[in-house]
C-alpha positions as CSV (number, residue, x, y, z in Angstrom):
1,M,62.5,96.8,108.1
2,S,65.8,95.1,108.2
3,E,67.2,93.5,105.0
4,L,70.0,91.6,106.7
5,H,68.3,88.3,105.8
6,R,69.8,88.9,102.3
7,I,73.3,88.6,103.6
8,S,74.6,85.1,104.0
9,V,77.8,83.5,105.3
10,D,78.6,80.0,104.1
11,P,82.0,78.5,104.5
12,E,81.6,76.8,101.1
13,I,80.9,80.2,99.3
14,C,83.7,82.8,99.0
15,S,85.6,81.2,101.9
16,G,82.9,82.2,104.3
17,R,83.0,85.9,103.6
18,P,79.6,87.6,103.7
19,T,77.8,87.5,100.4
20,I,74.5,88.6,99.0
21,R,72.0,85.8,99.0
22,G,74.7,83.2,98.5
23,L,75.3,84.5,94.9
24,R,79.0,84.7,95.2
25,V,78.9,88.5,95.2
26,R,80.7,89.6,98.3
27,V,79.5,92.4,100.5
28,K,82.9,93.9,100.1
29,D,82.7,94.0,96.3
30,I,79.5,96.1,96.5
31,L,81.0,98.4,99.1
32,D,84.1,98.9,97.0
33,L,81.9,99.8,94.0
34,L,79.9,102.3,96.1
35,A,83.1,103.8,97.6
36,A,84.5,104.2,94.0
37,G,81.4,106.3,93.2
38,A,79.2,103.8,91.4
39,S,75.5,104.5,91.6
40,H,73.0,101.9,92.7
41,E,71.7,101.9,89.1
42,E,75.2,101.2,87.7
43,I,75.7,98.3,90.1
44,L,72.3,96.8,89.3
45,E,73.1,97.1,85.5
46,D,76.4,95.4,86.0
47,Y,74.9,92.7,88.3
48,P,71.4,92.1,86.8
49,Y,70.7,89.2,89.2
50,L,70.9,91.7,92.2
51,E,68.0,93.6,93.5
52,A,67.8,97.1,94.9
53,L,67.2,95.8,98.4
54,D,70.4,93.8,98.2
55,I,72.4,97.1,98.1
56,V,70.4,98.3,101.1
57,A,71.3,95.1,102.9
58,V,75.0,95.6,102.1
59,L,74.9,99.1,103.6
60,E,72.9,98.0,106.6
61,F,75.4,95.1,107.2
62,A,78.4,97.5,106.9
63,A,76.8,100.0,109.3
64,R,76.2,97.3,111.9
65,Q,79.7,95.9,111.5
66,A,81.1,99.4,112.2
67,D,79.1,99.9,115.3
68,H,80.6,97.5,117.8
69,T,82.2,98.0,121.2
70,I,85.9,98.3,121.3
71,L,87.5,96.7,124.3
72,R,90.9,98.0,125.5
73,V,93.2,95.9,127.6
74,A,95.1,97.8,130.1
């Protein structure tokens, strides 16, 4: 089941960057933490208002963003 409904984009929150449930925690922030080696448990300890499925949503969002068609102009 998709968890993308947890990702929101609102021009009034974080300048329209994708956030988790409008909480002003950007998708990029969580991706940066994961890339730096933080575990899901560490992230949830640092952000107690997040839920485990929020991290799943971030990863799903990133995967979908990375899988788009690239058009080349000749």
